[in-house]
C-alpha positions as CSV (number, residue, x, y, z in Angstrom):
1,M,-8.0,3.4,-9.0
2,K,-8.8,0.0,-10.3
3,P,-5.9,-2.4,-9.5
4,A,-4.8,-5.2,-11.8
5,I,-6.0,-8.4,-10.2
6,L,-4.9,-11.2,-12.3
7,C,-4.9,-15.0,-12.3
8,R,-1.5,-16.3,-11.2
9,N,-1.6,-19.1,-13.9
10,C,-3.1,-17.6,-17.0
11,K,-3.1,-13.8,-16.2
12,T,-6.8,-13.5,-16.9
13,P,-8.2,-10.4,-15.0
14,R,-10.6,-10.9,-12.2
15,E,-14.0,-9.6,-13.3
16,N,-15.9,-9.0,-10.0
17,L,-15.4,-10.9,-6.7
18,E,-14.9,-14.4,-8.0
19,Y,-12.5,-16.3,-5.7
20,I,-10.9,-18.4,-8.5
21,C,-10.3,-17.8,-12.2
22,R,-13.2,-18.9,-14.3
23,K,-10.9,-19.8,-17.1
24,C,-8.4,-22.1,-15.5
25,G,-9.3,-22.3,-11.8
26,G,-6.2,-20.5,-10.6
27,T,-5.9,-18.1,-7.7
28,F,-5.7,-14.3,-8.1
29,F,-3.0,-11.8,-7.1
30,L,-3.0,-8.0,-7.0
31,K,-0.2,-6.5,-9.1
32,V,1.8,-3.8,-7.3
33,N,3.2,-1.4,-9.9
34,W,3.7,1.8,-7.8
35,K,6.5,3.1,-5.6
36,Y,6.7,2.6,-1.9
37,S,5.5,5.5,0.3
38,E,6.3,6.3,3.9
39,N,2.6,7.0,4.3
40,L,1.2,3.5,4.8
41,A,-2.2,4.2,3.3
42,S,-0.5,5.5,0.1
43,N,0.9,2.0,-0.6
44,F,-2.7,0.9,-1.3
45,P,-3.8,3.5,-3.9
46,Y,-6.8,1.4,-5.0
47,I,-8.6,2.1,-1.7
48,N,-10.9,5.1,-2.2
49,K,-11.9,5.3,1.5
50,W,-10.8,3.3,4.4
51,I,-13.5,2.0,6.8
52,M,-10.9,2.4,9.6
53,E,-7.6,4.2,9.7
54,P,-4.9,1.8,8.3
55,G,-1.5,1.2,9.7
56,F,-1.7,-0.5,13.1
57,M,2.0,0.0,13.8
58,T,2.0,-2.9,16.2
59,P,4.8,-2.8,18.8
60,I,8.2,-4.5,18.4
61,L,10.0,-5.7,21.6
62,K,13.7,-6.2,21.4
63,F,15.8,-8.7,23.5
64,E,19.4,-8.4,22.3
65,N,19.6,-10.2,18.9
66,L,15.9,-11.3,19.1
67,S,12.9,-9.0,18.4
68,M,9.2,-9.8,18.5
69,K,6.5,-8.0,16.6
70,L,3.3,-8.3,18.6
71,D,1.0,-8.3,15.7
72,Y,-2.1,-9.0,17.8
73,F,-2.4,-5.4,18.9
74,T,-5.2,-4.9,16.4
75,P,-9.0,-4.6,16.8
76,T,-9.8,-8.4,16.9
77,L,-6.4,-9.5,18.4
78,S,-4.9,-11.1,15.3
79,Y,-2.9,-10.1,12.2
80,K,-5.9,-11.0,10.1
81,D,-7.2,-7.5,10.7
82,R,-4.7,-6.1,8.2
83,G,-6.1,-8.1,5.3
84,M,-9.8,-7.7,6.3
85,L,-9.5,-4.0,6.6
86,T,-8.0,-3.8,3.1
87,L,-10.6,-6.2,1.6
88,F,-13.7,-4.5,3.1
89,S,-12.4,-1.0,2.5
90,R,-12.0,-1.8,-1.2
91,I,-15.4,-3.4,-1.5
92,K,-17.1,-0.6,0.4
93,G,-15.3,2.2,-1.3
94,T,-16.1,0.9,-4.8
95,E,-19.6,-0.2,-4.0
96,M,-18.8,-3.7,-5.3
97,L,-21.6,-5.0,-3.1
98,P,-24.9,-3.4,-2.0
99,S,-25.1,-2.5,1.7
100,G,-26.6,-5.4,3.7
101,S,-25.3,-8.1,1.3
102,Q,-24.6,-11.5,2.9
103,V,-21.0,-12.4,2.8
104,T,-19.4,-15.8,3.8
105,E,-16.1,-17.0,5.1
106,D,-14.7,-20.3,6.3
107,S,-12.3,-20.1,9.3
108,S,-10.7,-21.9,12.2
109,G,-11.3,-18.9,14.3
110,N,-9.2,-15.8,14.0
111,A,-10.1,-15.0,10.4
112,G,-13.7,-15.6,11.2
113,A,-13.6,-13.0,14.0
114,S,-11.8,-10.5,11.9
115,F,-14.1,-11.1,8.9
116,A,-17.2,-10.7,11.1
117,F,-16.0,-7.4,12.6
118,F,-14.9,-5.7,9.4
119,A,-18.0,-7.0,7.5
120,K,-20.2,-5.5,10.1
121,I,-18.6,-2.1,10.2
122,G,-18.6,-2.1,6.4
123,G,-22.4,-2.6,6.4
124,Y,-22.6,-6.3,5.4
125,S,-24.1,-9.4,6.9
126,P,-21.4,-12.0,7.8
127,N,-22.0,-15.8,7.9
128,I,-19.0,-17.7,9.2
129,F,-18.5,-21.5,8.6
130,V,-16.5,-23.1,11.4
131,S,-15.6,-26.5,12.5
132,S,-17.9,-28.1,15.2
133,N,-14.8,-28.6,17.4
134,S,-13.5,-25.0,17.1
135,N,-12.0,-23.1,20.0
136,R,-15.0,-21.9,22.1
137,I,-13.4,-18.6,22.9
138,K,-12.9,-17.8,19.2
139,L,-16.6,-18.8,18.5
140,E,-17.8,-16.5,21.3
141,Q,-15.7,-13.7,19.7
142,I,-17.2,-14.3,16.3
143,K,-20.7,-14.2,17.8
144,S,-20.0,-11.0,19.7
145,Y,-19.7,-9.1,16.4
146,G,-23.2,-10.3,15.4
147,A,-22.2,-12.9,12.8
148,K,-24.2,-15.9,12.0
149,I,-22.2,-19.1,12.7
150,T,-22.7,-22.3,10.8
151,L,-21.0,-25.3,12.5
152,I,-19.7,-28.0,10.1
153,E,-18.5,-31.5,10.9
154,G,-15.4,-32.6,9.1
155,S,-12.1,-31.2,7.8
156,R,-10.9,-27.7,6.8
157,E,-11.8,-28.6,3.3
158,D,-15.3,-29.5,4.3
159,L,-15.7,-26.0,5.7
160,F,-14.6,-24.5,2.4
161,R,-17.0,-26.6,0.4
162,A,-19.9,-25.7,2.6
163,A,-19.0,-22.0,2.5
164,I,-18.7,-21.7,-1.3
165,S,-22.0,-23.6,-1.8
166,S,-24.0,-21.4,0.6
167,Q,-26.1,-18.3,-0.1
168,G,-24.2,-15.1,-0.2
169,I,-20.9,-13.9,-1.7
170,Y,-17.9,-16.0,-0.7
171,L,-15.0,-13.8,0.3
172,G,-12.7,-16.4,1.8
173,H,-9.5,-14.7,3.0
174,T,-7.3,-17.5,1.7
175,Y,-8.4,-16.5,-1.9
176,M,-9.2,-12.8,-1.9
177,A,-6.3,-10.9,-3.5
178,E,-7.1,-7.7,-1.5
179,F,-6.8,-9.7,1.8
180,I,-3.3,-11.1,1.0
181,D,-2.2,-7.7,-0.4
182,G,-3.2,-6.0,2.9
183,I,-0.6,-8.1,4.7
184,R,2.1,-6.1,3.0
185,S,1.8,-3.5,5.7
186,I,3.6,-5.7,8.2
187,A,6.8,-5.5,6.1
188,Y,6.5,-1.7,5.8
189,E,6.1,-1.4,9.6
190,I,9.1,-3.5,10.2
191,F,11.1,-1.3,7.8
192,Q,9.9,1.8,9.5
193,Q,10.3,0.6,13.1
194,T,13.8,-0.9,12.9
195,V,17.2,0.8,12.5
196,R,18.0,-1.9,10.0
197,V,15.7,-4.7,8.7
198,P,16.3,-7.9,10.6
199,E,18.5,-10.5,9.0
200,R,16.0,-13.3,9.6
201,I,12.2,-13.2,10.1
202,F,10.2,-16.2,11.5
203,V,6.7,-16.6,10.2
204,P,4.0,-19.1,11.3
205,V,2.4,-20.7,8.3
206,S,-1.0,-22.2,7.6
207,A,-2.6,-21.3,4.3
208,G,0.2,-18.9,3.6
209,T,-1.5,-15.5,3.4
210,L,0.8,-14.1,6.1
211,L,3.9,-15.6,4.6
212,L,3.2,-14.3,1.1
213,G,1.9,-10.9,2.2
214,I,5.1,-10.3,4.1
215,I,7.3,-11.4,1.2
216,Y,5.3,-9.2,-1.2
217,G,5.9,-6.2,1.1
218,F,9.6,-6.7,1.2
219,E,9.7,-7.3,-2.6
220,H,8.0,-4.0,-3.0
221,L,10.5,-2.3,-0.7
222,L,13.3,-3.9,-2.8
223,D,11.8,-2.9,-6.1
224,S,11.4,0.6,-4.8
225,G,15.1,0.9,-3.8
226,E,14.4,1.1,-0.1
227,I,16.3,-2.1,0.8
228,D,19.1,-3.9,-1.0
229,H,18.0,-7.5,-0.2
230,I,15.1,-9.5,1.2
231,P,15.6,-10.8,4.7
232,E,15.9,-14.5,5.2
233,I,12.4,-15.8,5.7
234,I,11.9,-18.8,8.0
235,A,8.5,-20.4,7.6
236,V,7.4,-22.3,10.7
237,Q,4.9,-25.2,10.9
238,P,4.1,-27.9,13.5
239,D,5.6,-31.3,13.0
240,S,2.1,-32.8,12.8
241,I,0.8,-30.5,10.0
242,C,3.6,-29.4,7.7
243,P,2.7,-29.5,4.0
244,L,5.0,-26.6,3.1
245,F,8.0,-28.3,4.7
246,D,7.2,-31.5,2.7
247,S,6.8,-29.5,-0.5
248,V,10.0,-27.5,-0.1
249,Y,12.1,-30.5,0.7
250,G,10.5,-33.0,-1.7
251,I,8.9,-35.2,0.9
252,E,5.8,-37.1,-0.2
253,Q,2.8,-35.5,1.6
254,R,1.7,-37.7,4.5
255,K,-1.3,-38.1,6.7
256,Y,-1.2,-35.2,9.2
257,A,-2.5,-35.1,12.7
258,K,-4.0,-32.4,14.9
259,S,-1.8,-29.7,16.6
260,I,-2.2,-27.6,19.7
261,A,-1.4,-24.7,17.3
262,D,-5.0,-24.6,16.1
263,A,-4.6,-21.7,13.8
264,L,-2.1,-23.6,11.6
265,V,-4.4,-26.4,10.3
266,T,-4.5,-25.9,6.5
267,V,-3.4,-29.0,4.7
268,K,-4.3,-28.1,1.1
269,S,-3.4,-24.5,0.5
270,P,-4.1,-23.1,-3.0
271,H,-0.9,-21.2,-2.5
272,L,1.4,-24.1,-1.8
273,K,3.4,-23.9,-5.1
274,E,4.0,-20.2,-4.8
275,M,5.0,-20.5,-1.1
276,T,7.4,-23.3,-2.1
277,D,9.0,-21.2,-4.8
278,K,9.3,-18.2,-2.5
279,I,10.8,-20.1,0.4
280,R,13.3,-21.8,-1.9
281,K,14.3,-18.4,-3.1
282,Y,14.4,-16.5,0.3
283,G,14.7,-18.9,3.2
284,S,13.7,-22.3,4.7
285,V,11.1,-24.1,6.7
286,I,11.4,-25.4,10.2
287,T,9.0,-27.7,12.0
288,V,8.5,-27.9,15.8
289,S,7.0,-30.5,18.1
290,E,4.0,-30.1,20.4
291,D,6.2,-30.0,23.5
292,E,8.4,-27.4,21.9
293,I,5.4,-25.2,21.2
294,K,4.1,-25.5,24.7
295,D,7.6,-24.8,26.2
296,S,8.0,-21.8,24.0
297,R,4.6,-20.3,24.9
298,E,5.6,-20.7,28.6
299,A,8.9,-18.9,27.8
300,L,7.1,-16.1,26.1
301,M,4.8,-15.7,29.1
302,G,8.0,-15.5,31.2
303,K,8.8,-12.4,29.2
304,G,5.4,-10.9,29.7
305,I,4.2,-11.8,26.2
306,Y,0.9,-13.7,26.0
307,T,0.4,-15.4,22.7
308,E,-1.5,-18.2,21.1
309,Y,0.2,-21.5,20.7
310,S,0.4,-20.9,16.9
311,S,2.5,-17.8,17.5
312,A,4.7,-19.6,19.9
313,T,5.9,-21.9,17.1
314,T,8.2,-19.1,16.0
315,L,10.1,-19.0,19.2
316,A,10.4,-22.8,19.1
317,A,11.9,-22.6,15.6
318,Y,14.2,-19.8,16.6
319,E,15.6,-22.0,19.4
320,K,16.8,-24.4,16.7
321,T,18.9,-21.8,14.8
322,D,22.1,-19.9,15.1
323,K,21.3,-17.1,17.5
324,S,24.0,-14.8,16.3
325,K,21.8,-13.4,13.6
326,N,19.5,-10.5,14.2
327,S,16.1,-12.1,14.2
328,L,12.4,-11.1,14.5
329,L,9.4,-13.3,15.4
330,I,6.0,-12.5,14.0
331,L,3.5,-13.1,16.9
332,T,0.1,-13.3,15.3
333,G,-2.6,-14.0,17.9
334,N,-3.3,-13.0,21.5
335,G,-3.1,-15.7,24.1
336,I,-6.5,-14.9,25.5
337,K,-7.8,-17.0,22.6
338,N,-6.2,-20.1,24.1
339,I,-7.4,-20.0,27.7
């Protein structure tokens, strides 16, 4: 099956693996026009052959009104594996790239590790562009999968520019429609694992692929008649890097600082407008301080849950809300990456 991958702005179809529309420069999305299936793989009918069995069914722990989905129980210990599995399964199954092709990605760490792993098992040669001050443990993980690492001085945007101008095919996860579409599986798992869908879901936000993927999944469930409303979606960002918060609430974008939540560093997401529209429709944005993030990570460890600082932002945000609502935190990365 060839899915409809269209430009979000002008609806021009994507021709091959270009990351933005050649006509208007817009980003692409994959149009879902089939019914939801209890078989997770069947919700991605455009995949001819999976390079690994899909559907990680990561565990959900429940503490009274608060549940936590440990979405780092995946091959490379982050939720990014959902999107990378879908992306590389599509490419491999349709022979869009010859075996051994060089493929490139820019990443702060988790996406780079996931990209390297799935590119390798798909038979491709990964080159990951990372910041020179990246987390050393994440760099070691990327290297362990046999990827070439290119260190770049500068901002997240500098990484992107270096990656797109390099040799090889740029398959940046922020842009590839199949990657974002693969995140839908989180929503299906939540639907299947809970007696009733949580009233409120807390999602850490950087470039927005996780946020949008989860929303797409719940919209698909709604359109298929499986649920009667979309849960309230709470997007979470650090106080120091919060472009979505500023966009949703009409604050002029300021100069941002660094955060201990090193996976939440994107300032100029190509999805900012769509994220803003979705959050205004389905929820809100909460920002949290560095101290709140640290305290929340300690609190999670006290429950036996070991996460990255970026995941702990969700508990910090939850602590600022009405706790009478049935809530779920998406915990996206394993704490071993922040040792």
